[in-house]
N, C-alpha and C positions, 0 to 999 in steps of 0.2 A: 564678409561674415556669413557663416553658415548657421543653420538652426539644428538643434539636437533635442531629441526627446529622451528624457532620463527617467530612471526608476532608482530610488535610493531610500535608505533608512535614516531618520533623524536621530537625535540624541535620546529621545524617549522610546525608540524602537518602532515608531510608526512608519508605514510605507508611504512614501510620497512620490508623485509623478508630476512631471511638468516639462516645459520647453524653455531652453535658454539659447542665447546667441553667442558664438565664439568663433575665433579664427580657424581653429581645428579641434580635434578630439582632445588633445592634451590640454589645450587652454580651457575647454569645457570642463574637464576633470578637475583642474586646479580651482576653477570657480566654485564647483560643488564642494570641494574639500574646504574652501574658505568659509562656506556656509554650514560647516559641521555636518555634512551629509555623507553617509557611507554608500558609495555608488555600487549598484548591482548590474545595471545595464545602461548603455548609451547608444541611441540610434540616430544616425544622420537622416533627417527628414528628407525623403525622396531618394536616399542613397542605398537603403536596404541593408546597411552593415551595422552590427552591434558590437560594442567593445566596452572596455572600462577606461579608455583614455590612454592606452599604452601605445597608440600609434599603429604602425603597420605590423609590428611584432605581435599584436594581440590576435590578429586573424579574424575570421568571421565565424559566426555560429553555424552557418549553413554548411552541411556536409560533414560537420564534426561528429564523430561517433559517440555513443554512450558507453561508458565503461560498465562491464558486469560488476555486480556487487562484490563477488568473491575477489576479482582482480583488484578492485578499488581498496578493499580491506587489506589485501596483501601488500599493495603499493604503499598504503599509509603506514603500515608496520615497518616496511623497509626504509621509507623516507625518515621515519622517526629514528631508526637505528643509525642511519647515515649521519643525520644531524647531531645525534648524541656522540658520534665518534669524532665530531669536529669538522666535518665537511661543510663548506659554504652551501647555501640553498641551491644556487644555480648548478654547481658541480654535482650535488646530490640528484637534482632533476635530470641532468645529462646522463648520470650513471644509470638511472632507471630507464631513460630513453634508449641507451645502448643495449641494456639488458632485454628490452622488449622488441628490439629490431628483428624483423623476420619471424618472430614467434607470436607476438600479440600486437597486431596492426593498430587496433584501437588505442591501446595503451601507448604505443609509440607516437601516434599523432597527437594525443592529448599532452603527453610529457614534453614533446617538442614545442607545442604551443605555449605551455606553461613556462618553459625555460626561456623562450623568446620574449614572452611578455615581461618576465622579471628582469631580463637583461635590458629590455627597452625602458625600464624605469617604473614599472608597476610594482605594487606590493604583491605578496603572494596571494592574499585574500582577493585582491582585485583581479589577478590572473585567473583564480578559480571561478570567480563570479561570471566570467564569460562562457563558462561551460555548465549551465544550470541542469543540463540533462545528466551530467555525471556527479556534480557536486551541489547538493541541496543547500538550503538556507542554514541548516544546522551545521554542516561542514564548514561553510564559509564564515559563519559567525564565530565558531570556535577557533578557527585559524586566525581571524582578526583579533580575538582575545589573546591568542598566543603571541601575536606580533606586538601587542601592547604590553604584555607582561614580560616578554623576552624569554619565554619558556616554550618555544615552538615544539621541541621534541617531546616534552611532557604532554602537551595538548594533543599532538598527533598520536601518541601512544594511547591516550584515553579514547580518542576517536576510534582507533583500531579495536580496542576492547569493546566499545559500545556497539560497533557494527558487527563484531563477532557474536555478541550475545543476542543482538536483534536477529541476525541470520539464524542462530540456533533455535530461537523461539518460532520464527516463521517457518523454518524447516520442519519442526515437529507438528505444527498445525497443518501444513500442507501434506505431510506424510500420513497424518490421521485421516485426511479426506480422500486419499488415493483409493482405499478399499471400497467405501460406499459408492464413490463415483464409478469405479470399475464394475461393481455389481449392478448399478443402475443402468449403465450402458449395455451390459450383457443382457439384462432383463428386457430392455427396450428392443435390442436386436432379435432376441428369441421371439418376443411377442410379435414383432413386425413380420418375421419369417412365417410364423404360424398363421397370422391373419391374411397374408398375401398368397401363400402357396398351399397351405394345408386345409384351412377351414373352407375355402370355396369348393374343394373337392367333396368334403362332407356335405355341404349344402346341396350340391348337385345330386349326391346319392340319396339324401333325404327326400328331395323332390321326386326322384324316380321310384323309391321304395314306399314312400308314404304320400301318394298323390291326394290332394284335397284335404289332408288332415292338418290340424293346427299344431304347430310345434310349441314346446314350452317357451315361456316368455324370455328366459335367459338365453335359450338357444337362438331364438329369432333375433334378439338384440345383438349377440355376438356375430351371427351371420350377416346382419345388415351392416355392422361396423366393418366386417371383412370386405364385403363387396364395395363399400364406400372407399375404403383405403386402397383396394386393388384398382378400381376404376378411376379414382381421382387422386392417385398417389402424388403427382406433381403439385396439385392444388393444396393437398394436405401438408406436404413438405414446405411449400412456400408460405402457407399460413403459419406453420410452426416457426419458421425463420422470421417471419414478420412480427410475430408475438415477442420473440426474443429481442429483436432490434428495437421495437417500441418500448419494451421494458427497460432496456439499457439506456435508451434516450431519456426515458422518464427518470431513471436514477441520476442522470446528469443534471436534472433541474433541481432547484433549491427545495421545492416541496417534496420531490421524489427522494432526494438525499436525506432530508429530515425524517420522512416517514420510514424509510428503510433502516436508518440508524436507530430510530425509536423502537422499531420492531425487534431489532437485534438485541437490544438491552431489556426487552420485555418477555421474550419467549423463554419459558422455563428450560433448564438444562443448558441451553445455548447462551443465555444472558450471563450466567456466571463466568463462562470462559471468556466472553467478549469483554466484560467489565474488568476482569482480572488482567487480561492482556493489555487493555488500554491503561489501566493503573500502573502496570509494570513499565510500559513505554513512557508514560507521563513522569514517573519517578526517576527512571534511568536518564531520560533526556534532560529534565530539569536539573537533576543532580550533576550530570556531566557538564552542562553549560555553566552552572554556577561555580562548580569546582575548577573550571578553566578560566574563570574571571569574567564571564559575560554578566552584564548588569541584569538584575532581576526582571525589570520590565521588558528588556529585549529577549531574555530567556523565555518569559511567559508567552510572548508573541510567537516565538519559534515553536514552542511546545503546542500552542494552539493550532498552528498550521500543520503540525505533524501528528495531531491527536488521532486522526483516522475515523472520527465519529463526530457528526455535527452537534449532537446533544452535549457531548463533553467539550467540544470547541467553544460553544456558547458559554458554558459554565466557566471555562478558563478565561474567556474574554471578560466575564464579570469579575473574576479574581484579579485580573490585570488592572481593571478600572479601580477596584478597591485598594490595591497596593499603591497605585498612582496617587490616591488621595491620602496615603499615609497609614492605611490600615494593614493588618497582618493578613496572611493567606488563609488562616484556619477558619474564621467565621464565614467568609463567602464560600469556601469549599463545603462546609457543613450545611449552609443554607441552600446550596444547589440540590441536595437530596440524592445525588447520584454517586458521589464519592464515598467509598466505604469508611466506616467510623475509625477503623484502625489506621488508615492512611491519614485522616485528618488529625488524629491524636499524635501520631509520630511526627507530622509536620509541626504541630503545636510545640512539641518537646524540642524539636530542632530549632524553631524560632526562639524559644526561651533560652536555650543553651548556646546559641550562636553557632551551632554545628549542623545547619540545615543541609548542606550538600552531602555530608557523611550519612545523615539520617535518611535522606532520600535514596542513597545507594543501598542502604540496608533494607529499606522498604521494597526497593526494586528486586533485590535478591529473594525476599519472601514471596512476592507476587509471581516472580518467574518460576519458583518451585511450585506454587499453586497452579500456575498455568500448565506445567508439566503433568501434574496429577489430574487436572480437569480434562486435558486432552486424552489421557489414558482412560478416564471414566467415560468420556463421550464416545471413544472408540469402542469400548466394551458394550455400550448401549446401542450403538448404531448397528453392529453386526447382527444381533437377533432381530432388530427391526427390519433390516434389509432382507433377511431370510424369510420373515413373515410376509413381507411385501411380495417377494417372488412366489411364495406358496399361494397367496391369495390370487395373484394374476394367473399363474399357470393352472391352479386348481379351478378357478372360475371357467377357464376355457375347456378344461377336461370335463367338468360336470356338464357344461353346455353341450358338448359333443356327444357324451354318452347317455344323456337323458332320453333323446329320441330313439336310441338304439334298443331300449327296453321294449318300446312299441314294435320296432321292427322284428325283434326276436319273437314276441308274442304272435305277431302276424304270420311269421314264417312257421311257427309251431302249429298255429291253427290250420 
């Protein structure tokens, strides 16, 4: 008998972890299925391998590549088309495997592993679960719902549409940040060049031409900063890197994540974009899951994990508990105070009419359009702010350098 550590979801959508004893991985998987648990990972204690009970065909997580989002979206769309055309699942996976051979190595390895796992007796959702780097909980849960409903091609098509829309929104937000980040990097590079190479020469000239005279305060400050940066560049650089590392480590803590997420939804101008983006993701994800047949409690748990903001995740957790007690979603959403009134009202109408998935999709469309407009507005606001920032930095240096030159001209004229 061997010992296995497992991670699985129960019928209520709660994540459970534990240790069981069985003859092999397949026997352990059967035991967990008999307990109405949906397995996500199975680890042989001391063995170092993770699987979902498919035996040798499942392979190991170690060394398995992560699929790029774009490739995953395309593969999902193609797999849906192949299944809709009547091909069996294994044959469809082998088709994608042959298509990726020699062109997309990561896709080839993953499809080969998936096909081997399904041929070895695993369900498609179990085969996906052994690749958490490529297939998240949302993906696995929707496929599991598709297996239960017998509409796998419909679910995969919805998944592809969901990922395409998510990529489109993320792409717009990222493209909106390219300009300000580029300007900021250029400003820092120009400033560092002036401080290290140009200002020290002006400092030496001022000492030679104005011996014993007191320089203006702003000039002396800039020169002191220049000498400090030039003489201790490595120390300053390492301190900057250290601050960034410490900040990132702080953000990984619970209190750091909470404070950062709270700040993001409180800062004017930025908060509107963040909240609308989260509401669009919440509506789209929940609507897609429920429309695919995922139970409401399991869907809320997945939405909570994919919220991307700790404040909203805690609010969704409260909604989950309320729904579990037999209440509706509207009251706990409104009580949280962070979800917009329009979203709460539309969900209330959806619950009353019994068309909540459709209503959530409509809400998601509205918020995605608002995110587009918010990104454009933020971009138009950032551009003048960055120009003003550059003007202040460069202008301060220019004023600091030319202020003593008035004294020098007067001295030379005298």
